[in-house]
Phi, psi and omega in degrees: 000341182283330185300311178303323179297318179296318180298320179295317180297319179297317180298317178297320179295319179296320178295321178297324180284333185294319181263123180248127179267146180248158186265139179280143168209141183304138176290157183293151182289347178252030170302147188293150171067025179203173174092200181273145190231129174265167169286149185306320186256022177297153189283335181226049182298335186282352187276354178223137183294135181202163182233358179221156175224154190241150177207148170262139174237125172293133179301329179303325182285342187253337185238118185253347179195175183302330178229031182232123186229149176232103183269004185298324176298322178292315180300320180300312181289323177300319181288326174299312180295316181300321180296339178260008179079016184246142166283160178245145169236140187207174183219135173260133182224160178251347177213132180225109184309130178087357180242165183300159178305127182252004177289133180310137184300321185296332178289320178295317178295334180272004173101007177293126183287138175242128175259118178263127183210161182256133173282143179270342183289166182297333180268028190280205188134174179287132177251146178238091187261123179281164174283101184291349182264356181293126180303330179292321177292319179298319178298318180297318178299314180299314181295320181296311183296320179299315179290323178301311179294319180299324182280321195235352180299126179081004178297123185293349178280349184251128178274307182211161175231134169276133184303317175055215177070315185255137171085175179299130184060013187069026185258017171062043170197160173233035181304135003268012180266071180298338180291344181262357186286152181294143177289166176300325180298316178294317178301317182293329173300313180296314180297316179299316182294320178296320179295325179286323190273336186235118177239351182243310180284126181295136178250134183245136177252156181282318189237121171293140181206145172245179178303132179096000176301147189295328179214009179245139173292145180299136182220355185297334181276354183267163183270061176239150169269192182222158173231129180262103185272009171233044188298135177070007177240316179226052184253304189277156179290135179249342184089352179271137181300323182292347179257019182293345178276355178298160193294310181296316174301323177295315177301316182296313181295328180277355184070031186241024181298335181253018179299329181302338181293337181235340182227144187286152172245134180217197177156201180220132173299131184306132184307326179297344181263354185302323185285326189250354181301138178062030172233165177293343183274076184287132178294143181303331182261005174296120185275351182108105187299310183299318180294322179294322177296313181295323183288323185265339187060042185292145181258321179211156183216139165286139175207093183296335180300336180272346191236359183246141179293350176292342184237135180289141176230088177289165178297324179295316180294319180300317181294322176296320180291326176298316177299321179294319179297322181291340180279344182275153172066208183279160165206111185257128179243124172281109189277320183196166174207159175203156176237117184224126173053047177074015179230138176257140178231127183234125181261123179242137179244145172258109180262009181270201180246358183212159175281181174260132192256359187247153181274079177246099184297142172274129182257128172256122187233144173223123180052048176068009178248132179289128181263319184196165172232150181229165184247126179278342186291149174087359177271108185278160178305137180081357180260155174236147179227143177255117173275135182230143177202146174282136182224143175262335185281163179260349181113182001288150180257146178227148177240144170206159174235091183290147175280125182292346176274132179303125180082002181283155179293135174287154173286131182244142181280158179274070184223141174297333182281354184291130174265195181298328179225319188258147168247115179272124179287116186286000000 
């Protein structure tokens, strides 16, 4: 009667050894395609860890004729970011309050009307708004987006693109001059062209909208993400009618509260918060960073306060901001693995607030030979997925997620066992 008991104990011991659990440790704040983002030419970008940089491009600098383009300004900035190991995210615009006219010269020479006007708001300046209904401008927009996508869709140096092009700062409004804003027909031309031209690089829109929105063409049904450019200031629902333009109410009204599951959410920390974010001196209109992150499932944010010498960055503030960066976007933890009957099984958990949106294969390697690849996409926060593959080797096994951009930071797992690039399965 003792023999079966011994056999059972051995079998349980073998099962216990087959599955190996790994230890959690927070992933680094400069994991790729997430976290805080500086402008490419900010004065102290090196003082805070990051993996992306942002830039505005005037359409005038890139488009010289209806079928004539100059991509050298984009290439210059892309190479600067790449040399620093960063992907770039950017926006092309035709009007930026307080800056020179950005409408392509050939359109003005071809008779497209420009309305010059002064903003009354504190962030004002002279605006140069083109006639968005002019057929010549519509043709130029269509041609530009088609050429833009042909040149850059799927470029590994680019993390995300803001749709831009229309409105002040490319933010799809001409407030307070609503009479100058683009019609739904013009907006839909731009949306249609972006959907045709870009199938790999994520495109972000400023305003969620459904059919019947007061001045935005419906977009909730399209495969675009969004960017909240007043993050943590005009993000959360307040219940006040005058705040219906805040980001969460817009998502809710558009039926897009769960858009983050398939398309990224990003934005910019409101400039009024740059001085006090992640300090004890909370601004009265600060809605609560952690709550805003959880509500929006945001992946990345611009925050000039962390990267400019105009704002103090104490060690205490820096550490708080690092924790905040780690809370955004994805965070993948390899929880356990086992090899049974010629098959390896690896359990991965997403401990972040958003999925991973890019096609970056996970490589499983043994003795420098690739054994299998896995897909990080589609693993939602709080979910676990088991990767499975048939293997002939006995190990040791290693995992990595290489950055497809030359010199780019690899994606690192939230594991104590994670090295600079590789995670060795213990």
